[in-house]
C-alpha positions as CSV (number, residue, x, y, z in Angstrom):
1,S,44.9,160.8,74.6
2,L,41.6,159.1,74.7
3,P,39.1,159.7,77.5
4,A,38.0,156.9,79.8
5,T,34.7,156.4,81.7
6,T,34.0,154.6,85.0
7,V,30.8,153.1,86.4
8,D,31.7,153.7,90.1
9,P,31.6,157.3,91.4
10,N,34.4,156.5,93.8
11,L,36.9,155.6,91.1
12,T,38.6,157.9,88.6
13,A,40.2,156.7,85.3
14,S,42.8,158.8,83.6
15,P,42.7,159.3,79.8
16,I,44.6,156.7,77.8
17,T,48.0,158.2,76.8
18,R,51.2,157.2,75.1
19,G,54.8,156.8,76.3
20,P,57.2,159.4,75.2
21,D,58.8,157.4,72.3
22,I,55.8,156.3,70.3
23,T,53.8,158.4,67.8
24,P,50.1,158.8,67.4
25,N,48.5,157.3,64.3
26,A,45.0,157.7,63.0
27,G,42.6,154.9,63.9
28,G,38.8,155.0,64.4
29,N,37.4,154.2,67.9
30,S,40.9,153.0,69.0
31,F,44.1,154.3,70.4
32,N,46.5,153.8,67.5
33,S,50.3,154.4,67.6
34,T,53.5,153.8,65.5
35,G,57.2,153.9,66.3
36,W,57.3,150.5,68.1
37,T,60.6,148.8,68.7
38,T,61.9,145.9,66.6
39,S,63.7,144.5,69.6
40,V,62.6,141.2,71.0
41,T,62.6,142.8,74.5
42,L,60.3,145.7,75.5
43,E,61.6,149.2,75.7
44,S,60.6,151.1,78.9
45,T,59.4,154.3,77.0
46,K,57.1,152.7,74.4
47,Y,53.7,151.9,75.8
48,V,50.1,153.1,76.2
49,T,48.9,153.7,79.7
50,V,45.9,154.3,81.9
51,T,45.7,155.0,85.7
52,L,42.9,154.1,88.1
53,T,42.5,156.3,91.2
54,P,40.1,155.4,94.1
55,N,38.6,158.4,95.9
56,P,39.8,159.2,99.3
57,T,38.6,156.8,102.0
58,Y,38.0,154.2,99.4
59,A,40.0,151.1,98.4
60,L,40.2,149.5,94.9
61,T,40.1,145.7,94.4
62,L,40.3,144.3,90.9
63,T,39.8,140.8,89.5
64,Q,40.7,141.2,85.8
65,F,41.4,143.6,83.0
66,T,40.4,143.0,79.3
67,F,41.2,144.8,76.1
68,D,41.2,144.5,72.3
69,S,44.2,145.0,70.1
70,Q,45.1,145.2,66.5
71,R,48.5,145.2,64.7
72,S,49.5,146.0,61.1
73,N,51.3,143.4,59.1
74,S,54.6,144.9,60.1
75,G,53.6,145.9,63.6
76,P,54.6,144.5,67.0
77,Q,54.4,140.7,67.4
78,T,54.5,140.7,71.3
79,W,52.8,142.9,73.9
80,S,52.9,142.8,77.7
81,V,50.9,144.3,80.6
82,R,52.7,145.7,83.7
83,S,51.6,147.9,86.7
84,S,52.9,150.5,89.0
85,L,52.4,148.1,92.0
86,D,55.9,146.7,91.4
87,N,57.2,149.8,89.5
88,F,56.6,148.0,86.2
89,A,59.2,145.4,86.9
90,S,57.3,142.2,85.9
91,D,54.7,141.1,83.4
92,L,51.1,140.6,84.6
93,A,50.4,139.0,81.2
94,T,52.2,138.6,77.8
95,F,50.5,138.1,74.4
96,Q,52.1,136.7,71.3
97,M,51.0,137.3,67.7
98,V,49.2,134.3,66.1
99,T,50.3,133.8,62.5
100,G,47.7,135.1,60.0
101,T,45.8,137.0,62.7
102,N,46.1,140.8,63.4
103,V,43.0,141.4,65.4
104,Y,42.7,140.2,69.0
105,Q,39.6,140.7,71.2
106,D,38.9,140.3,74.9
107,Q,42.5,139.6,75.9
108,V,42.3,138.8,79.7
109,V,44.8,139.9,82.4
110,N,44.1,138.2,85.7
111,L,44.4,140.7,88.6
112,A,43.0,138.5,91.4
113,G,45.2,138.9,94.5
114,V,47.3,141.5,92.6
115,V,45.2,144.6,93.2
116,T,43.5,144.2,96.6
117,N,42.3,147.0,98.9
118,V,44.6,149.5,97.1
119,T,44.0,153.1,98.2
120,N,46.6,154.7,96.0
121,P,46.5,155.3,92.2
122,V,47.4,152.2,90.1
123,E,48.9,152.7,86.6
124,F,48.7,150.0,83.9
125,R,50.9,150.0,80.9
126,I,50.7,148.0,77.7
127,Y,54.2,147.6,76.1
128,A,54.3,146.5,72.4
129,Y,57.6,145.3,70.9
130,N,59.2,142.9,68.4
131,A,57.8,144.8,65.4
132,T,58.9,143.7,61.9
133,T,59.7,147.2,60.5
134,G,57.9,149.5,62.9
135,G,54.2,149.3,61.8
136,T,51.2,150.2,63.9
137,F,49.6,148.9,67.0
138,R,46.2,150.0,68.4
139,V,44.3,149.1,71.6
140,S,40.6,149.6,72.4
141,D,37.8,148.6,74.7
142,L,39.9,148.6,77.9
143,K,37.7,147.2,80.8
144,F,38.6,146.7,84.5
145,Y,36.5,144.5,86.7
146,G,36.4,144.7,90.5
147,S,35.0,146.8,93.3
148,V,35.6,150.0,95.2
149,N,34.8,149.9,98.9
150,P,35.2,152.2,101.8
151,S,38.8,151.8,103.0
152,G,38.8,150.3,106.5
153,P,41.5,148.2,108.0
154,A,42.0,145.1,105.9
155,T,42.4,141.6,107.3
156,S,46.1,140.8,107.5
157,L,48.0,137.7,108.3
158,S,51.6,137.4,109.6
159,F,54.0,134.9,111.0
160,V,54.6,135.5,114.7
161,G,58.2,136.6,114.4
162,N,60.4,135.8,111.4
163,A,62.8,133.1,112.7
164,T,63.4,130.4,115.3
165,T,66.2,128.1,116.1
166,V,65.7,124.4,117.0
167,A,68.1,121.7,118.0
168,E,68.3,118.7,115.7
169,D,67.1,116.3,118.5
170,A,64.1,118.5,119.4
171,A,61.8,116.2,117.2
172,T,59.4,119.0,116.3
173,T,59.1,122.8,116.1
174,S,55.9,124.9,116.0
175,V,55.4,128.1,114.0
176,Q,52.5,130.4,114.7
177,V,50.5,132.7,112.3
178,S,48.5,135.7,113.7
179,I,45.5,137.5,112.2
180,A,44.6,141.2,112.5
181,N,41.2,142.7,111.7
182,P,39.5,139.3,111.2
183,D,36.5,139.1,108.8
184,A,33.5,139.2,111.0
185,T,31.4,137.0,108.6
186,N,33.8,134.8,106.7
187,A,36.6,132.4,107.6
188,T,40.1,133.4,106.5
189,T,42.5,130.8,105.1
190,V,46.2,130.8,104.1
191,D,48.7,128.1,103.0
192,V,52.0,127.7,104.8
193,V,54.5,126.3,102.3
194,V,58.2,125.4,102.3
195,T,59.8,127.6,99.7
196,G,63.6,127.3,100.4
197,G,66.4,126.8,102.8
198,S,69.5,124.6,103.0
199,A,67.9,121.6,104.8
200,T,66.7,118.7,102.7
201,A,63.1,117.7,102.9
202,G,62.7,114.0,103.8
203,T,66.2,113.8,105.1
204,D,66.6,116.7,107.6
205,F,62.9,117.3,108.2
206,T,59.4,116.3,107.1
207,Y,56.7,118.7,106.3
208,T,53.6,118.8,104.0
209,T,52.0,122.1,103.0
210,Q,49.3,123.0,105.6
211,T,46.3,125.2,105.1
212,L,45.4,127.3,108.2
213,T,41.8,128.4,108.8
214,F,40.9,131.4,111.0
215,P,37.2,131.2,112.0
216,A,35.1,134.3,111.2
217,G,35.6,136.9,113.9
218,S,38.4,134.9,115.6
219,S,41.8,136.6,116.5
220,A,43.3,133.4,117.8
221,N,46.7,132.4,116.3
222,Q,47.0,129.2,114.2
223,T,50.0,126.8,114.3
224,V,51.9,124.6,111.9
225,T,54.3,121.8,113.1
226,V,57.6,120.8,111.4
227,N,59.1,117.4,112.2
228,I,62.9,117.5,112.6
229,T,65.1,114.5,111.8
230,D,67.8,113.7,114.3
231,D,70.4,112.1,112.0
232,T,74.1,111.2,112.7
233,D,75.6,113.2,109.9
234,I,78.3,115.8,110.7
235,E,76.9,118.9,109.0
236,S,76.6,122.6,109.5
237,D,73.4,124.3,110.8
238,E,70.6,124.1,108.2
239,T,67.6,126.2,107.4
240,I,64.0,125.8,106.3
241,T,62.1,128.8,104.8
242,L,58.3,128.8,105.3
243,S,56.1,131.2,103.3
244,L,52.4,132.4,103.5
245,Q,50.6,131.8,100.2
246,N,47.1,131.7,98.7
247,A,45.4,133.8,101.3
248,S,41.7,134.6,101.1
249,T,40.7,137.4,98.8
250,G,41.4,140.8,100.1
251,V,43.7,139.6,102.8
252,V,46.9,141.5,103.2
253,L,50.1,139.6,104.1
254,G,52.4,141.1,106.6
255,T,55.5,139.0,107.6
256,S,55.1,136.3,105.0
257,N,58.4,134.5,105.4
258,F,59.7,132.6,108.4
259,T,63.1,130.8,108.8
260,V,63.7,127.7,110.9
261,T,67.3,127.1,111.7
262,I,68.3,123.5,112.7
263,T,71.4,123.3,114.8
264,D,73.5,120.1,114.4
265,N,73.9,118.1,117.5
266,D,76.5,115.6,116.1
267,T,80.0,116.0,117.4
268,P,82.6,115.8,114.6
269,P,85.3,113.3,115.1
270,P,88.8,114.6,115.9
271,V,90.9,115.5,112.9
272,I,93.3,112.7,112.3
273,P,96.7,114.1,111.1
274,L,98.3,113.1,107.8
275,Y,101.9,112.0,108.0
276,T,104.6,110.7,105.7
277,I,105.5,107.1,106.3
278,A,109.1,107.9,107.2
279,S,108.1,110.3,109.9
280,V,106.1,107.6,111.8
281,T,108.5,104.6,111.4
282,T,111.5,105.8,113.3
283,N,112.4,103.3,116.1
284,D,113.1,103.5,119.8
285,A,116.0,101.8,121.6
286,N,114.1,98.5,121.5
287,G,113.8,98.6,117.7
288,L,110.0,99.4,117.9
289,P,108.2,102.3,116.3
290,D,108.3,105.4,118.6
291,S,104.8,106.3,117.5
292,L,103.0,103.1,118.8
293,G,99.4,103.7,119.5
294,V,99.1,107.0,117.5
295,N,96.1,107.4,115.3
296,M,97.1,108.6,111.9
297,R,96.5,108.9,108.2
298,L,99.0,107.8,105.6
299,R,99.1,108.0,101.8
300,G,101.0,105.8,99.4
301,I,100.9,103.1,96.7
302,A,99.9,99.6,97.6
303,H,102.7,97.0,97.0
304,G,102.8,93.3,97.1
305,I,100.0,90.7,97.4
306,N,97.3,90.6,100.1
307,N,98.5,87.9,102.4
308,R,95.0,87.5,104.0
309,T,91.9,85.8,102.6
310,T,89.8,87.9,105.0
311,G,91.1,91.4,105.8
312,Y,94.3,92.9,104.6
313,Q,98.0,92.4,104.9
314,F,100.1,94.3,102.4
315,T,102.7,97.1,102.1
316,L,102.1,100.8,101.6
317,I,105.0,102.8,100.1
318,D,105.3,106.5,99.6
319,N,108.4,108.5,98.4
320,T,109.8,108.5,102.0
321,G,109.4,104.9,103.0
322,G,107.2,101.9,103.5
323,I,104.9,100.3,106.2
324,G,102.9,97.2,106.7
325,I,99.1,97.5,106.6
326,F,97.0,95.0,108.6
327,S,93.4,94.3,109.3
328,N,91.8,91.0,110.2
329,A,88.4,92.1,108.7
330,N,87.3,93.4,105.3
331,I,86.4,97.1,105.0
332,A,83.2,97.6,103.0
333,G,83.7,98.8,99.5
334,Y,87.4,98.0,99.2
335,T,89.0,95.2,97.3
336,Y,92.8,95.2,97.4
337,A,94.8,95.7,94.2
338,E,98.5,96.3,93.9
339,G,99.1,99.8,92.4
340,D,96.2,101.4,94.2
341,S,96.9,104.9,95.5
342,L,95.4,104.9,99.0
343,E,94.7,107.1,102.0
344,V,94.6,104.8,105.0
345,T,93.6,105.5,108.6
346,G,94.6,103.5,111.6
347,T,96.7,103.1,114.7
348,M,100.5,102.5,114.7
349,A,101.4,99.0,115.9
350,Q,104.1,96.3,115.5
351,F,104.3,92.6,115.0
352,N,107.5,90.9,116.0
353,G,109.4,94.1,115.3
354,L,107.7,94.9,112.0
355,A,106.0,98.3,112.0
356,Q,102.4,98.1,110.8
357,L,99.3,100.2,110.7
358,N,96.2,98.5,112.1
359,L,93.7,99.6,109.5
360,T,90.4,101.2,110.3
361,A,89.5,103.0,107.1
362,V,90.7,103.1,103.5
363,Q,90.0,105.5,100.7
364,V,91.0,104.8,97.1
365,I,92.4,107.9,95.4
366,N,93.1,106.1,92.1
367,S,94.2,102.8,90.7
368,G,96.7,101.3,88.3
369,N,99.7,103.3,89.5
370,P,103.3,102.3,88.7
371,L,105.2,100.8,91.6
372,F,108.3,102.3,93.2
373,P,111.4,100.7,91.7
374,A,113.1,98.0,93.8
375,T,116.1,99.2,95.8
376,I,119.3,97.2,95.3
377,V,120.6,95.9,98.7
378,T,123.4,93.7,99.9
379,T,122.0,93.3,103.4
380,L,118.6,93.1,105.0
381,S,118.0,95.6,107.8
382,E,115.7,98.1,109.3
383,A,116.3,100.2,106.1
384,S,114.8,97.4,103.9
385,E,111.8,96.8,106.1
386,S,108.5,97.3,104.2
387,E,110.5,98.4,101.1
388,L,110.5,96.7,97.7
389,V,114.1,95.5,97.5
390,R,116.3,93.3,95.2
391,L,119.4,91.5,96.4
392,A,122.4,92.8,94.5
393,N,123.9,89.3,93.9
394,P,122.2,86.1,92.7
395,V,121.5,83.6,95.4
396,Y,120.7,79.9,95.7
397,I,118.7,77.9,98.3
398,V,121.1,76.6,101.0
399,D,118.9,73.7,102.2
400,P,116.0,72.7,99.8
401,T,114.4,70.7,102.6
402,Q,113.3,74.0,104.2
403,W,111.0,74.4,101.2
404,T,108.1,72.6,103.0
405,G,105.1,74.1,101.2
406,S,103.1,73.9,104.4
407,G,101.6,76.1,107.1
408,S,100.8,79.8,106.6
409,G,104.2,80.2,105.1
410,F,107.8,78.9,105.5
411,T,111.2,80.4,105.6
412,V,114.1,79.3,103.4
413,N,117.7,80.4,103.7
414,V,119.4,81.6,100.6
415,S,123.0,82.6,100.0
416,D,125.0,84.5,97.5
417,G,128.1,82.5,98.5
418,T,129.1,85.1,101.2
419,N,125.9,86.3,102.9
420,T,122.9,84.3,104.0
421,Y,119.4,85.7,103.9
422,A,116.0,84.6,105.2
423,M,113.4,84.3,102.3
424,R,109.8,84.1,103.5
425,I,107.3,82.3,101.3
426,T,103.7,83.1,102.3
427,S,100.7,80.9,101.5
428,A,99.2,83.7,99.3
429,T,102.0,83.7,96.7
430,D,102.0,81.5,93.7
431,L,105.4,80.2,94.8
432,Y,103.9,78.4,97.8
433,A,102.6,75.4,95.8
434,Q,105.7,75.2,93.5
435,S,108.8,73.1,94.0
436,A,112.0,74.7,95.3
437,P,113.8,76.4,92.5
438,A,117.1,74.8,91.6
439,G,120.2,76.8,90.9
440,W,120.9,80.5,91.2
441,F,118.5,83.4,90.9
442,Y,118.1,87.1,91.5
443,L,115.6,87.7,94.3
444,T,113.2,90.7,94.6
445,G,110.6,91.1,97.3
446,I,109.2,93.1,100.2
447,G,111.5,93.5,103.2
448,G,110.2,92.2,106.4
449,Q,111.1,91.3,110.0
450,F,110.3,88.6,112.5
451,D,112.0,89.1,115.8
452,G,110.0,88.3,118.8
453,S,112.4,89.4,121.5
454,A,113.8,92.8,122.5
455,P,115.6,94.5,121.2
456,H,113.9,93.9,117.9
457,T,117.0,94.4,115.7
458,D,117.2,91.1,114.0
459,G,115.1,88.6,112.0
460,Y,115.0,90.6,108.8
461,Q,113.5,88.8,105.8
462,I,112.7,89.2,102.2
463,A,109.3,88.0,100.9
464,P,108.9,87.5,97.1
465,R,105.5,88.5,95.9
466,Y,105.3,86.2,92.8
467,A,107.2,83.5,91.1
468,S,108.5,86.2,88.8
469,D,110.3,87.8,91.7
470,L,112.8,84.9,91.4
471,Q,114.7,85.6,88.2
472,L,116.3,82.2,87.6
473,L,119.7,82.2,86.1
474,P,120.8,79.6,83.5
475,L,122.1,76.6,85.3
476,V,124.9,74.7,83.7
477,G,126.8,71.7,85.0
478,F,128.3,68.4,84.1
479,S,125.7,65.6,83.8
480,A,127.6,63.6,86.4
481,T,130.4,64.3,88.9
482,T,132.3,61.1,87.9
483,Q,132.9,59.0,84.8
484,Q,135.0,55.9,84.0
485,I,136.5,55.1,80.6
486,N,138.7,52.2,79.5
487,E,142.2,53.1,78.3
488,T,141.4,51.4,75.0
489,A,138.2,53.5,74.4
490,G,140.1,56.1,72.4
491,T,137.9,59.0,73.4
492,A,135.7,60.1,76.3
493,T,132.7,62.4,76.1
494,L,131.9,65.0,78.7
495,T,128.2,66.2,78.7
496,L,127.2,69.7,79.9
497,T,123.5,70.1,80.7
498,I,121.5,73.4,81.0
499,A,118.3,74.4,82.8
500,N,116.6,77.7,82.7
501,P,117.9,78.7,79.2
502,A,119.1,82.2,78.7
503,T,117.5,84.6,76.2
504,A,120.9,85.2,74.6
505,A,123.7,82.8,73.7
506,F,126.5,82.5,76.2
507,T,129.7,80.5,76.7
508,V,131.6,78.6,79.4
509,L,135.2,77.3,79.5
510,V,135.8,73.5,80.2
511,S,139.4,73.0,81.5
512,A,141.5,70.0,82.7
513,T,142.5,71.3,86.1
514,G,143.9,68.3,87.9
515,G,144.1,64.6,88.5
516,T,146.8,61.9,88.3
517,A,146.8,61.4,84.5
518,T,149.3,63.4,82.4
519,N,148.0,65.5,79.5
520,G,150.0,64.6,76.4
521,S,150.9,61.1,77.7
522,D,147.8,59.6,79.2
523,F,145.3,61.8,77.3
524,T,145.2,64.8,75.0
525,F,142.9,67.8,75.8
526,T,142.9,71.5,75.0
527,N,140.7,73.8,77.1
528,Q,137.4,74.2,75.2
529,T,134.9,77.1,75.0
530,V,131.4,75.7,74.9
531,T,128.5,77.7,73.5
532,F,124.8,77.4,74.6
533,P,122.5,79.0,72.1
534,A,119.7,81.4,73.1
535,N,116.6,79.7,74.6
536,S,118.0,76.3,74.2
537,T,117.9,73.4,76.6
538,T,120.1,71.2,74.5
539,S,123.1,69.6,76.2
540,Q,126.6,70.4,74.9
541,T,129.5,67.9,74.8
542,V,133.3,68.1,74.7
543,T,135.7,65.2,73.7
544,V,138.8,64.0,75.5
545,N,141.3,61.8,73.5
546,I,142.6,58.9,75.6
547,T,146.1,57.4,75.0
548,D,146.4,53.6,75.1
549,D,149.9,53.1,76.3
550,T,151.7,49.9,77.4
551,M,152.7,51.1,80.7
552,V,151.5,49.2,83.8
553,E,150.5,52.2,85.8
554,G,147.1,51.6,87.4
555,N,144.0,53.7,87.0
556,E,144.5,57.4,86.5
557,T,142.2,60.4,86.9
558,I,141.5,63.7,85.1
559,I,139.6,66.5,86.8
560,F,137.6,68.8,84.4
561,T,136.2,72.1,85.6
562,I,133.5,74.5,84.2
563,S,134.5,78.2,84.6
564,N,134.5,81.7,83.0
565,P,130.8,82.0,81.9
566,S,130.3,84.9,79.5
567,T,127.2,86.0,81.5
568,T,125.9,85.5,85.0
569,I,124.8,81.9,85.4
570,G,124.5,79.3,88.0
571,I,126.8,76.3,87.8
572,G,125.6,72.9,89.2
573,N,128.2,70.1,88.9
574,T,131.2,72.4,88.4
575,T,133.7,69.5,88.2
576,Q,133.7,66.0,86.8
577,T,136.4,63.4,87.6
578,L,137.2,61.1,84.6
579,T,138.9,57.8,85.6
580,I,141.0,56.1,82.9
581,V,141.0,52.3,83.7
582,D,144.5,50.9,82.9
583,N,144.5,47.9,80.6
584,D,148.2,46.9,81.1
585,V,149.2,43.9,83.4
586,N,152.5,42.4,85.0
587,G,154.1,39.2,83.5
588,M,156.8,37.6,81.1
589,E,157.0,38.8,77.6
590,E,158.5,36.8,74.8
591,V,162.0,38.1,74.0
592,L,164.8,37.1,71.7
593,A,168.0,36.6,73.5
594,G,171.5,35.7,72.4
595,S,172.2,34.0,75.7
596,L,170.4,33.4,79.0
597,K,172.3,33.2,82.3
598,L,170.8,32.4,85.6
599,Y,172.4,33.5,88.9
600,P,172.8,31.6,91.2
601,N,172.3,28.3,89.7
602,P,170.8,26.3,91.0
603,A,168.5,28.9,92.9
604,S,166.2,28.3,95.8
605,S,164.3,31.6,95.5
606,N,164.7,34.7,93.4
607,V,167.0,34.5,90.4
608,M,168.6,37.1,88.2
609,V,168.1,36.8,84.5
610,E,170.6,38.4,82.3
611,L,169.6,38.8,78.7
612,G,172.5,38.6,76.4
613,N,171.2,41.1,73.8
614,N,170.0,43.6,76.4
615,A,172.1,45.6,78.8
616,S,169.3,45.8,81.4
617,A,168.1,43.2,83.8
618,T,164.6,42.4,85.1
619,H,163.7,40.8,88.3
620,I,161.1,38.2,88.1
């Protein structure tokens, strides 16, 4: 140990001693030790220490502590100062070796506000650590600066209470700070600072650090005001933590933290239930949704085009069914795209029997999702409503004049030869401005309904989304339905045209299936298989051999038919009637006769001619 001296008779300083795990080492006029740790963190048993004890009825106030230190080349590289006031839990100061320097003088530890009016002993420890290989570390010239005064009641400041609760719409709340044992000659000050809480400054409240001043000798409370923001957010109760800081020298803080709790005054909206689409699109006896007027949330994949320039009209499909989505106004932040995965909120409604959700909110979950595959159907019904469907059989337009290209859309009847379907072309699709497709096609689209009268169990439609939803079939046909050829022509050519060429070659059969001409006598024709190459629009031809006989027989016809395509196609002019124009006429021919007899002779009208070399007779 090393004795210490004090200049105040009311303060006692203990000798300087070592912790239990360091070893004394010789050093003149200093307190030198070895055995320091090489760890980069201090060890709680390796230190030098001194204790200051005020005499009874006296209180110690310190402003700073200085000391000199010296390390050997392999000694500690870091040293820290701690005190018993917090049971040596935190550093009052930390010093780091400067490369090339082993001697350090007048190292300062600031104690202002740390040791104030303390009546109990205070121990200070200097911990040295981070030695290279152990080495030595010495301290000397330890000096403490401050005062020792008779211990009377110290001036203290405290919040009045430690918490309050305020409604969000209260606008402000006030918090008071009290003083005990006020200084009779000097004013006392303290800062009230926001140090924490869950509320957000500038959003939930506004407050700037305030300094309270207690006049000399005054015991009156001082007040700070916090401004509370009445927002419209649905949120839980939030808190603000106020703390007393930077009090005047010698002032003791009592209750130094205060919590303001802001209670939310906003009513949360009712929870809107989430349903599957199939569970809300069941119908009542009138063919209308039995959940009309219900507020709901639905999730699914967006299908089809948006049929509105302002607002939305599209179809939402989940793995249970589909439903129309409608809004006549845009919703901020959402631009429609097919394939969006959406959560939509709205009220169940209907339009001419079509179930639809009147949209009030939409949330995009993600984008670019694959669409549900089209369901193959032979009939349009409630089951196909708001579903992506494909007609099982190819169809053709029954009446092309229905393809008007006008209005908000138009309806065209299509048929597969047995069933007739209503195809709706909306103004938003690229089909709207195109000409009516010729021939047969497979049809894909969104099932719909337009039935304005109860019960709403009719008027089912299919609405293609794009021109590509009409898969046009190759269209083959005779170039004309009729043709004439003179009996002397020798041959006749039948021309077969094609539109919408196929991606693979295919064949059709051309047959002579009727007419008045006789195959083998008036013409010669064997049924022919005609091949159309892949991706070709070139017409194909077949040849008919015409017989030039001498028979007076009048014009005769042959009916040719296209049949037996090797793939599914459309056939335009399926038949062509070929007329053979006879070139033989009635009259006398030159003949050689052995004798000629006329009966009767003379004759007044018809006569009989008997040819002597011919057993037959001809009336002329």
